[in-house]
MOPAC internal coordinates of N, CA, C and O (Angstrom, degrees):
PM7 1SCF
backbone

  N    0.0000 0     0.00 0     0.00 0    0    0    0
  C    1.4256 1     0.00 0     0.00 0    1    0    0
  C    1.5203 1   110.85 1     0.00 0    2    1    0
  O    1.2310 1   120.51 1   136.64 1    3    2    1
  N    1.3126 1   116.63 1   -43.36 1    3    2    1
  C    1.5006 1   116.92 1  -179.74 1    5    3    2
  C    1.5424 1   109.17 1   -73.38 1    6    5    3
  O    1.2310 1   119.09 1   150.30 1    7    6    5
  N    1.3619 1   119.33 1   -29.70 1    7    6    5
  C    1.3584 1   118.85 1   177.26 1    9    7    6
  C    1.6244 1   112.62 1   -67.75 1   10    9    7
  O    1.2310 1   123.19 1   143.99 1   11   10    9
  N    1.2832 1   111.49 1   -36.01 1   11   10    9
  C    1.5064 1   116.50 1  -178.51 1   13   11   10
  C    1.6050 1   106.60 1   -73.68 1   14   13   11
  O    1.2310 1   119.63 1   141.63 1   15   14   13
  N    1.2560 1   118.30 1   -38.37 1   15   14   13
  C    1.4447 1   118.00 1  -177.69 1   17   15   14
  C    1.5215 1   114.98 1   -70.22 1   18   17   15
  O    1.2310 1   120.74 1   149.89 1   19   18   17
  N    1.2853 1   116.19 1   -30.11 1   19   18   17
  C    1.4684 1   121.46 1  -174.13 1   21   19   18
  C    1.5120 1   110.36 1   -99.82 1   22   21   19
  O    1.2310 1   119.68 1  -174.16 1   23   22   21
  N    1.3267 1   118.22 1     5.84 1   23   22   21
  C    1.4844 1   121.38 1   172.69 1   25   23   22
  C    1.6167 1   109.06 1    84.26 1   26   25   23
  O    1.2310 1   117.02 1  -178.08 1   27   26   25
  N    1.2879 1   123.27 1     1.92 1   27   26   25
  C    1.4181 1   119.98 1   178.29 1   29   27   26
  C    1.5536 1   105.84 1   -76.36 1   30   29   27
  O    1.2310 1   122.51 1   -30.25 1   31   30   29
  N    1.3568 1   112.80 1   149.75 1   31   30   29
  C    1.4356 1   114.10 1   177.04 1   33   31   30
  C    1.5247 1   110.14 1  -103.55 1   34   33   31
  O    1.2310 1   122.40 1   -38.99 1   35   34   33
  N    1.2612 1   113.01 1   141.01 1   35   34   33
  C    1.4910 1   123.64 1  -178.94 1   37   35   34
  C    1.5877 1   107.62 1  -114.63 1   38   37   35
  O    1.2310 1   121.45 1   -28.43 1   39   38   37
  N    1.3031 1   114.83 1   151.57 1   39   38   37
  C    1.4532 1   120.01 1   178.24 1   41   39   38
  C    1.5489 1   107.86 1  -134.79 1   42   41   39
  O    1.2310 1   123.96 1   -20.98 1   43   42   41
  N    1.3964 1   110.01 1   159.02 1   43   42   41
  C    1.4109 1   120.01 1   175.56 1   45   43   42
  C    1.5267 1   114.98 1    59.26 1   46   45   43
  O    1.2310 1   119.56 1    49.38 1   47   46   45
  N    1.2972 1   118.45 1  -130.62 1   47   46   45
  C    1.4217 1   124.87 1  -177.64 1   49   47   46
  C    1.5092 1   111.24 1   -64.55 1   50   49   47
  O    1.2310 1   119.28 1   143.29 1   51   50   49
  N    1.3754 1   118.97 1   -36.71 1   51   50   49
  C    1.4400 1   119.87 1  -179.84 1   53   51   50
  C    1.5468 1   109.15 1   -67.47 1   54   53   51
  O    1.2310 1   119.02 1   147.37 1   55   54   53
  N    1.2631 1   119.47 1   -32.63 1   55   54   53
  C    1.4473 1   119.78 1   177.33 1   57   55   54
  C    1.5231 1   112.51 1   -72.67 1   58   57   55
  O    1.2310 1   121.46 1   140.52 1   59   58   57
  N    1.2726 1   114.80 1   -39.48 1   59   58   57
  C    1.5304 1   121.91 1   176.93 1   61   59   58
  C    1.5842 1   105.26 1   -60.71 1   62   61   59
  O    1.2310 1   119.36 1   131.13 1   63   62   61
  N    1.2701 1   118.83 1   -48.87 1   63   62   61
  C    1.4945 1   121.68 1  -177.10 1   65   63   62
  C    1.5221 1   110.54 1   -62.94 1   66   65   63
  O    1.2310 1   122.11 1   137.33 1   67   66   65
  N    1.3607 1   113.57 1   -42.67 1   67   66   65
  C    1.4486 1   118.09 1   179.47 1   69   67   66
  C    1.5343 1   113.54 1   -63.55 1   70   69   67
  O    1.2310 1   121.49 1   138.89 1   71   70   69
  N    1.3934 1   114.76 1   -41.11 1   71   70   69
  C    1.3903 1   120.36 1  -177.00 1   73   71   70
  C    1.6558 1   108.73 1   -71.75 1   74   73   71
  O    1.2310 1   121.23 1   147.55 1   75   74   73
  N    1.2959 1   115.25 1   -32.45 1   75   74   73
  C    1.4330 1   119.40 1   176.51 1   77   75   74
  C    1.5071 1   111.59 1   -68.26 1   78   77   75
  O    1.2310 1   120.42 1   135.69 1   79   78   77
  N    1.2808 1   116.81 1   -44.31 1   79   78   77
  C    1.5155 1   119.96 1   177.04 1   81   79   78
  C    1.5331 1   111.45 1   -68.02 1   82   81   79
  O    1.2310 1   118.31 1   142.89 1   83   82   81
  N    1.2863 1   120.83 1   -37.11 1   83   82   81
  C    1.4049 1   122.14 1   177.14 1   85   83   82
  C    1.5502 1   112.54 1   -68.12 1   86   85   83
  O    1.2310 1   120.47 1   145.01 1   87   86   85
  N    1.3030 1   116.72 1   -34.99 1   87   86   85
  C    1.5371 1   119.79 1   174.57 1   89   87   86
  C    1.5592 1   110.40 1   -67.27 1   90   89   87
  O    1.2310 1   120.00 1   151.78 1   91   90   89
  N    1.2481 1   117.61 1   -28.22 1   91   90   89
  C    1.5259 1   117.78 1   179.87 1   93   91   90
  C    1.5314 1   113.14 1   -87.51 1   94   93   91
  O    1.2310 1   121.36 1   167.22 1   95   94   93
  N    1.3572 1   115.00 1   -12.78 1   95   94   93
  C    1.4863 1   120.41 1  -178.66 1   97   95   94
  C    1.5221 1   111.18 1   -64.69 1   98   97   95
  O    1.2310 1   120.54 1   -51.23 1   99   98   97
  N    1.2953 1   116.57 1   128.77 1   99   98   97
  C    1.5044 1   123.00 1  -179.41 1  101   99   98
  C    1.4974 1   108.37 1  -100.31 1  102  101   99
  O    1.2310 1   118.99 1   -81.95 1  103  102  101
  N    1.2914 1   119.53 1    98.05 1  103  102  101
  C    1.4119 1   125.31 1  -178.81 1  105  103  102
  C    1.6121 1   112.69 1   -62.81 1  106  105  103
  O    1.2310 1   122.76 1   149.02 1  107  106  105
  N    1.3409 1   112.32 1   -30.98 1  107  106  105
  C    1.4668 1   116.88 1  -177.52 1  109  107  106
  C    1.5514 1   107.41 1   -72.25 1  110  109  107
  O    1.2310 1   118.84 1   143.30 1  111  110  109
  N    1.3493 1   119.82 1   -36.70 1  111  110  109
  C    1.4591 1   122.06 1   178.14 1  113  111  110
  C    1.5439 1   109.56 1   -66.86 1  114  113  111
  O    1.2310 1   121.68 1   144.25 1  115  114  113
  N    1.4089 1   114.40 1   -35.75 1  115  114  113
  C    1.4419 1   114.93 1  -177.33 1  117  115  114
  C    1.5474 1   108.26 1   -67.61 1  118  117  115
  O    1.2310 1   120.36 1   138.28 1  119  118  117
  N    1.3364 1   116.92 1   -41.72 1  119  118  117
  C    1.4806 1   120.93 1   179.06 1  121  119  118
  C    1.5437 1   111.12 1   -58.22 1  122  121  119
  O    1.2310 1   121.29 1   135.39 1  123  122  121
  N    1.3597 1   115.15 1   -44.61 1  123  122  121
  C    1.4569 1   121.14 1   179.56 1  125  123  122
  C    1.5280 1   111.32 1   -61.01 1  126  125  123
  O    1.2310 1   122.32 1   133.40 1  127  126  125
  N    1.3371 1   113.17 1   -46.60 1  127  126  125
  C    1.5423 1   119.09 1   177.03 1  129  127  126
  C    1.5245 1   110.51 1   -60.06 1  130  129  127
  O    1.2310 1   120.32 1   131.41 1  131  130  129
  N    1.3031 1   117.00 1   -48.59 1  131  130  129
  C    1.4758 1   124.39 1  -178.02 1  133  131  130
  C    1.5167 1   110.99 1   -58.56 1  134  133  131
  O    1.2310 1   120.26 1   133.35 1  135  134  133
  N    1.3529 1   117.11 1   -46.65 1  135  134  133
  C    1.4725 1   124.59 1   174.12 1  137  135  134
  C    1.5150 1   112.19 1   -56.96 1  138  137  135
  O    1.2310 1   121.00 1   134.22 1  139  138  137
  N    1.2715 1   115.69 1   -45.78 1  139  138  137
  C    1.5071 1   122.14 1  -179.77 1  141  139  138
  C    1.5298 1   111.35 1   -64.08 1  142  141  139
  O    1.2310 1   121.33 1   133.73 1  143  142  141
  N    1.3099 1   115.07 1   -46.27 1  143  142  141
  C    1.4703 1   121.49 1  -175.45 1  145  143  142
  C    1.5647 1   108.96 1   -67.13 1  146  145  143
  O    1.2310 1   122.12 1   134.37 1  147  146  145
  N    1.3989 1   113.54 1   -45.63 1  147  146  145
  C    1.4955 1   119.36 1   176.08 1  149  147  146
  C    1.4750 1   112.57 1   -58.61 1  150  149  147
  O    1.2310 1   119.70 1   138.11 1  151  150  149
  N    1.3490 1   118.18 1   -41.89 1  151  150  149
  C    1.4289 1   120.30 1   178.23 1  153  151  150
  C    1.5020 1   114.28 1   -64.32 1  154  153  151
  O    1.2310 1   120.00 1   141.74 1  155  154  153
  N    1.2870 1   117.61 1   -38.26 1  155  154  153
  C    1.4371 1   121.25 1   178.35 1  157  155  154
  C    1.4822 1   116.94 1   -75.41 1  158  157  155
  O    1.2310 1   119.81 1   148.29 1  159  158  157
  N    1.2956 1   117.96 1   -31.71 1  159  158  157
  C    1.4967 1   124.14 1  -170.90 1  161  159  158
  C    1.4826 1   112.38 1  -110.57 1  162  161  159
  O    1.2310 1   116.33 1   167.65 1  163  162  161
  N    1.3151 1   124.58 1   -12.35 1  163  162  161
  C    1.4257 1   129.53 1  -175.66 1  165  163  162
  C    1.5683 1   111.22 1    58.69 1  166  165  163
  O    1.2310 1   120.19 1  -159.33 1  167  166  165
  N    1.3075 1   117.25 1    20.67 1  167  166  165
  C    1.4768 1   122.54 1   172.52 1  169  167  166
  C    1.5422 1   108.66 1   -94.37 1  170  169  167
  O    1.2310 1   121.91 1   -34.53 1  171  170  169
  N    1.3354 1   113.96 1   145.47 1  171  170  169
  C    1.5240 1   117.01 1   170.33 1  173  171  170
  C    1.5343 1   107.32 1   -98.04 1  174  173  171
  O    1.2310 1   120.56 1   -61.26 1  175  174  173
  N    1.3547 1   116.54 1   118.74 1  175  174  173
  C    1.4093 1   119.23 1  -176.96 1  177  175  174
  C    1.5383 1   113.34 1   -75.24 1  178  177  175
  O    1.2310 1   121.43 1   148.21 1  179  178  177
  N    1.2602 1   114.86 1   -31.79 1  179  178  177
  C    1.4590 1   118.10 1   179.91 1  181  179  178
  C    1.5109 1   112.88 1    94.83 1  182  181  179
  O    1.2310 1   119.02 1     3.41 1  183  182  181
  N    1.3134 1   119.47 1  -176.59 1  183  182  181
  C    1.4598 1   122.90 1  -173.19 1  185  183  182
  C    1.5246 1   111.24 1   -72.82 1  186  185  183
  O    1.2310 1   118.15 1   142.29 1  187  186  185
  N    1.3421 1   121.13 1   -37.71 1  187  186  185
  C    1.4177 1   124.26 1  -177.87 1  189  187  186
  C    1.5075 1   108.46 1   -90.37 1  190  189  187
  O    1.2310 1   119.29 1   -76.80 1  191  190  189
  N    1.2849 1   118.96 1   103.20 1  191  190  189
  C    1.4747 1   123.07 1  -174.35 1  193  191  190
  C    1.5365 1   110.14 1   -60.99 1  194  193  191
  O    1.2310 1   120.10 1   131.27 1  195  194  193
  N    1.2880 1   117.42 1   -48.73 1  195  194  193
  C    1.5064 1   121.57 1   179.66 1  197  195  194
  C    1.4430 1   113.22 1   -59.41 1  198  197  195
  O    1.2310 1   120.19 1   134.82 1  199  198  197
  N    1.3181 1   117.24 1   -45.18 1  199  198  197
  C    1.4689 1   123.60 1   177.62 1  201  199  198
  C    1.4974 1   112.38 1   -66.89 1  202  201  199
  O    1.2310 1   119.90 1   145.59 1  203  202  201
  N    1.2793 1   117.80 1   -34.41 1  203  202  201
  C    1.4575 1   120.60 1   175.72 1  205  203  202
  C    1.4660 1   115.11 1   -68.07 1  206  205  203
  O    1.2310 1   118.72 1   156.08 1  207  206  205
  N    1.3272 1   120.05 1   -23.92 1  207  206  205
  C    1.4858 1   125.63 1  -178.63 1  209  207  206
  C    1.5133 1   109.08 1   -99.86 1  210  209  207
  O    1.2310 1   117.73 1   164.07 1  211  210  209
  N    1.2999 1   121.93 1   -15.93 1  211  210  209
  C    1.4424 1   128.26 1  -170.20 1  213  211  210
  C    1.5444 1   112.22 1   -51.33 1  214  213  211
  O    1.2310 1   119.64 1   135.12 1  215  214  213
  N    1.3615 1   118.29 1   -44.88 1  215  214  213
  C    1.4879 1   116.75 1  -172.74 1  217  215  214
  C    1.4818 1   110.37 1   -74.20 1  218  217  215
  O    1.2310 1   118.45 1   164.44 1  219  218  217
  N    1.3138 1   120.56 1   -15.56 1  219  218  217
  C    1.4604 1   119.31 1  -178.87 1  221  219  218
  C    1.4689 1   116.85 1    89.28 1  222  221  219
  O    1.2310 1   119.80 1   168.03 1  223  222  221
  N    1.3461 1   117.99 1   -11.97 1  223  222  221
  C    1.4128 1   124.67 1  -175.65 1  225  223  222
  C    1.5231 1   108.30 1   -63.86 1  226  225  223
  O    1.2310 1   118.96 1   128.10 1  227  226  225
  N    1.3323 1   119.59 1   -51.90 1  227  226  225
  C    1.4925 1   126.34 1  -179.61 1  229  227  226
  C    1.4808 1   108.98 1   -60.42 1  230  229  227
  O    1.2310 1   119.10 1   141.57 1  231  230  229
  N    1.3855 1   119.33 1   -38.43 1  231  230  229
  C    1.4651 1   122.00 1  -179.56 1  233  231  230
  C    1.4898 1   112.92 1   -70.87 1  234  233  231
  O    1.2310 1   119.62 1   143.81 1  235  234  233
  N    1.3001 1   118.34 1   -36.19 1  235  234  233
  C    1.4642 1   121.02 1   173.75 1  237  235  234
  C    1.5245 1   111.44 1   -64.55 1  238  237  235
  O    1.2310 1   122.04 1   133.48 1  239  238  237
  N    1.3447 1   113.71 1   -46.52 1  239  238  237
  C    1.5400 1   118.45 1   178.56 1  241  239  238
  C    1.4893 1   110.10 1   -62.84 1  242  241  239
  O    1.2310 1   119.47 1   146.83 1  243  242  241
  N    1.3725 1   118.62 1   -33.17 1  243  242  241
  C    1.4272 1   122.09 1   178.53 1  245  243  242
  C    1.5699 1   111.33 1   -67.31 1  246  245  243
  O    1.2310 1   122.81 1   136.03 1  247  246  245
  N    1.3975 1   112.22 1   -43.97 1  247  246  245
  C    1.4736 1   117.19 1   178.90 1  249  247  246
  C    1.5808 1   109.74 1   -64.15 1  250  249  247
  O    1.2310 1   120.31 1   141.90 1  251  250  249
  N    1.3096 1   117.01 1   -38.10 1  251  250  249
  C    1.4706 1   118.83 1   179.88 1  253  251  250
  C    1.5392 1   109.69 1   -71.42 1  254  253  251
  O    1.2310 1   118.66 1   153.09 1  255  254  253
  N    1.2806 1   120.17 1   -26.91 1  255  254  253
  C    1.5205 1   123.23 1   178.37 1  257  255  254
  C    1.4978 1   107.58 1   -73.38 1  258  257  255
  O    1.2310 1   119.63 1   142.88 1  259  258  257
  N    1.3169 1   118.31 1   -37.12 1  259  258  257
  C    1.4420 1   123.91 1  -177.17 1  261  259  258
  C    1.5103 1   110.46 1   -77.35 1  262  261  259
  O    1.2310 1   120.89 1   140.85 1  263  262  261
  N    1.3407 1   115.91 1   -39.15 1  263  262  261
  C    1.4992 1   120.41 1   179.30 1  265  263  262
  C    1.5466 1   111.27 1  -139.72 1  266  265  263
  O    1.2310 1   120.65 1   -90.59 1  267  266  265
  N    1.3461 1   116.36 1    89.41 1  267  266  265
  C    1.4643 1   120.12 1  -176.47 1  269  267  266
  C    1.4928 1   115.63 1   -56.45 1  270  269  267
  O    1.2310 1   119.34 1   160.72 1  271  270  269
  N    1.2717 1   118.87 1   -19.28 1  271  270  269
  C    1.4661 1   120.41 1  -176.78 1  273  271  270
  C    1.5489 1   109.81 1   -75.17 1  274  273  271
  O    1.2310 1   120.10 1   167.21 1  275  274  273
  N    1.3417 1   117.41 1   -12.79 1  275  274  273
  C    1.5028 1   118.14 1   175.46 1  277  275  274
  C    1.4690 1   114.31 1   -63.50 1  278  277  275
  O    1.2310 1   119.89 1   132.19 1  279  278  277
  N    1.4018 1   117.81 1   -47.81 1  279  278  277
  C    1.4242 1   125.87 1   179.76 1  281  279  278
  C    1.5041 1   112.00 1    55.00 1  282  281  279
  O    1.2310 1   121.72 1  -130.30 1  283  282  281
  N    1.3389 1   114.31 1    49.70 1  283  282  281
  C    1.4603 1   122.68 1   174.47 1  285  283  282
  C    1.5303 1   111.19 1   -71.02 1  286  285  283
  O    1.2310 1   121.37 1   -39.58 1  287  286  285
  N    1.3289 1   114.99 1   140.42 1  287  286  285
  C    1.4677 1   118.48 1  -179.04 1  289  287  286
  C    1.5323 1   106.19 1  -119.19 1  290  289  287
  O    1.2310 1   120.15 1   -81.65 1  291  290  289
  N    1.3455 1   117.31 1    98.35 1  291  290  289
  C    1.4242 1   118.03 1  -173.57 1  293  291  290
  C    1.5747 1   109.17 1   -74.42 1  294  293  291
  O    1.2310 1   119.78 1   -28.27 1  295  294  293
  N    1.2781 1   118.02 1   151.73 1  295  294  293
  C    1.4800 1   125.20 1   175.93 1  297  295  294
  C    1.4985 1   107.14 1  -105.46 1  298  297  295
  O    1.2310 1   121.95 1   -52.67 1  299  298  297
  N    1.3598 1   113.87 1   127.33 1  299  298  297
  C    1.4752 1   123.25 1   177.47 1  301  299  298
  C    1.5725 1   109.38 1   -88.95 1  302  301  299
  O    1.2310 1   121.07 1   -80.64 1  303  302  301
  N    1.2783 1   115.56 1    99.36 1  303  302  301
  C    1.4845 1   121.23 1   179.27 1  305  303  302
  C    1.4284 1   112.66 1  -148.45 1  306  305  303
  O    1.2310 1   120.61 1   -24.27 1  307  306  305
  N    1.2753 1   116.43 1   155.73 1  307  306  305
  C    1.5036 1   122.72 1   178.34 1  309  307  306
  C    1.5068 1   109.63 1   -94.89 1  310  309  307
  O    1.2310 1   120.58 1   173.21 1  311  310  309
  N    1.3381 1   116.49 1    -6.79 1  311  310  309
  C    1.4980 1   123.14 1   179.26 1  313  311  310
  C    1.5860 1   108.38 1   -69.11 1  314  313  311
  O    1.2310 1   118.81 1   -56.02 1  315  314  313
  N    1.2967 1   119.88 1   123.98 1  315  314  313
  C    1.4497 1   122.17 1   178.08 1  317  315  314
  C    1.5117 1   114.76 1   -51.76 1  318  317  315
  O    1.2310 1   118.77 1   136.70 1  319  318  317
  N    1.2683 1   119.95 1   -43.30 1  319  318  317
  C    1.4385 1   120.50 1  -177.19 1  321  319  318
  C    1.5040 1   113.82 1   -70.39 1  322  321  319
  O    1.2310 1   119.55 1   152.50 1  323  322  321
  N    1.3307 1   118.46 1   -27.50 1  323  322  321
  C    1.4429 1   122.55 1   170.28 1  325  323  322
  C    1.4743 1   111.90 1   -69.54 1  326  325  323
  O    1.2310 1   119.88 1   138.24 1  327  326  325
  N    1.3030 1   117.83 1   -41.76 1  327  326  325
  C    1.4552 1   123.58 1   178.10 1  329  327  326
  C    1.5137 1   107.54 1   -63.63 1  330  329  327
  O    1.2310 1   118.02 1   137.64 1  331  330  329
  N    1.2671 1   121.38 1   -42.36 1  331  330  329
  C    1.4497 1   122.87 1   178.83 1  333  331  330
  C    1.5054 1   112.27 1   -64.08 1  334  333  331
  O    1.2310 1   118.79 1   148.79 1  335  334  333
  N    1.3251 1   119.91 1   -31.21 1  335  334  333
  C    1.4909 1   125.78 1   175.13 1  337  335  334
  C    1.5272 1   106.68 1   -61.12 1  338  337  335
  O    1.2310 1   120.05 1   132.56 1  339  338  337
  N    1.3780 1   117.51 1   -47.44 1  339  338  337
  C    1.4734 1   119.17 1  -179.36 1  341  339  338
  C    1.5114 1   110.24 1   -57.66 1  342  341  339
  O    1.2310 1   119.94 1   134.16 1  343  342  341
  N    1.3643 1   117.72 1   -45.84 1  343  342  341
  C    1.4326 1   124.11 1  -172.38 1  345  343  342
  C    1.5030 1   110.70 1   -67.82 1  346  345  343
  O    1.2310 1   121.50 1   143.15 1  347  346  345
  N    1.3399 1   114.73 1   -36.85 1  347  346  345
  C    1.4646 1   116.36 1  -173.76 1  349  347  346
  C    1.6091 1   109.98 1   -91.07 1  350  349  347
  O    1.2310 1   119.55 1  -179.86 1  351  350  349
  N    1.2636 1   118.46 1     0.14 1  351  350  349
  C    1.4157 1   120.20 1  -178.74 1  353  351  350
  C    1.4107 1   114.64 1   -71.60 1  354  353  351
  O    1.2310 1   120.10 1   180.00 1  355  354  353

């Protein structure tokens, strides 16, 4: 699925698995989840759902919206290890 969305080409078994995952992907559920997250966090996720959540900032803000006692402080960074800190927080 990620290969198809980002324009990378896959071959053989990788392509079969990507096609199978893409066939199972429910775009309507994605849109519902995106709308719910955007309503709670005031963040715009954008067209690519996975890319919009990748940094972890939106996920930290969502967790804070659901449980204010958490008081998570997300780090805005493009460095992968900083993004992983947001997601594992």
